[in-house]
C-alpha angles and dihedrals in degrees: 000000000000129000116316105250127190121195120209117195131190144115120270109290094024094115103257095136092046092050095049092045091050092049091052094044094052105045135068101230090116088071090064106030148342129274129221123202115202111197119201093168126039109214138191094279121063122212118256096240093187093055091044093051089059086060092048091251129145130194124212121185123211113238095209094239110067121089107268096231092048092047092053095043093049092049091049092049091050099046103026093210128196090212138008135217116198120202098206133218104251092212095054117039088165091073087100089070087072097050117118119258094252091068105090108195107216103160139022128186139170132213130201128189105226095221091058099040100094094050093044092052090051096048109024106037096140094050090048091051091052095049096044093043091056096046133089092197131034122189127195106206126210094007108158097211142009091234090067090062096051095090090057098050100097094038094058097037089056090053089054119359094180098054127102113240121204135185118213112196122213090267093054099257114147129210139154107291103211138041106190112235113223115205091205139053120263089205093075118095091210125046125195104216115202125177093264095057097039094093098050088049093048094046094047092048090060091065099025114029086156089070089072104030108132094006124128113236117199110200101200094169113063122264125198117244115209136174108239122179094340094312134088125245134182122211150096134282104240130195098225096179113343140337091282091058109059123155133188100227104196150148125237115247121226107224139133092201135073111260133208114250125226136068122334144162116216149149117244140184109235120216138175114244136151134257126228090281095051095254116144113253137170117246132182132228103195129204118217113341110229113205112236138184115264112255119260090250109047090188113063111221105185092189093057101044117082100217128163093256091051090054091054114111090246089065100036111130094020107173115249104235 
């Protein structure tokens, strides 16, 4: 099984050291085993080594020179931990690819300091995409109000649609960070889906496929149909962060026949089904597929296109990443 390993991402000042220290101070793992903290980035706050020792916890800092695998293996051999926390290098989320086999990564999270977020998005978009994409939970620390995070909702959820996003206010209170804005009414039985509302629809369907169960979806702007793992899917290639991070965001198609691939407009009945793991998903049963010309931009960059939904007040000020 290996040693349970938790990775904590974030730029300097984001609160990684505070978070790890708080986790160790408020659990009872020390009664059953020891903890090792591997630091690949030394931040503004130093660990309280005396307090950590009472919790049977040791800290080892990376010197920047030693081979990563050797550094980790040597620290593990010296301290024989029952679990490991890793304070990650914010500029290189791929460090984990060099970890020794005995480190079993069970959890990854990312922290942002609200006051630094805008500048970091402008200057470190690739690093942010790597950290967020690898994490199951992202926390925005010291953010005064949930409304301030609204312009960032689609940007982050496209980086990682499956993650949990939290806002921590200056007093330490936590709540869900984003409420997805839908530029259409869920009361309608038929939805006209243009290119500019495709992403809000797709994102909402991940959490709430029941919102669209039994509805008729009219895709008036062409979607690409591909064969993926012996099934057909319809969607768009989206630049979620940068050109090195493209994703085909799509819906499975219900069909017993082989379909043509390419670009099509169509009307489909949407229905809630389940994937191979039993998780609810939204699938499409299209009527006649009408061949269409590919769009001018084959890659959909939602931050570059000035669409009606992007002009809505909920998206005003969306970072260009």
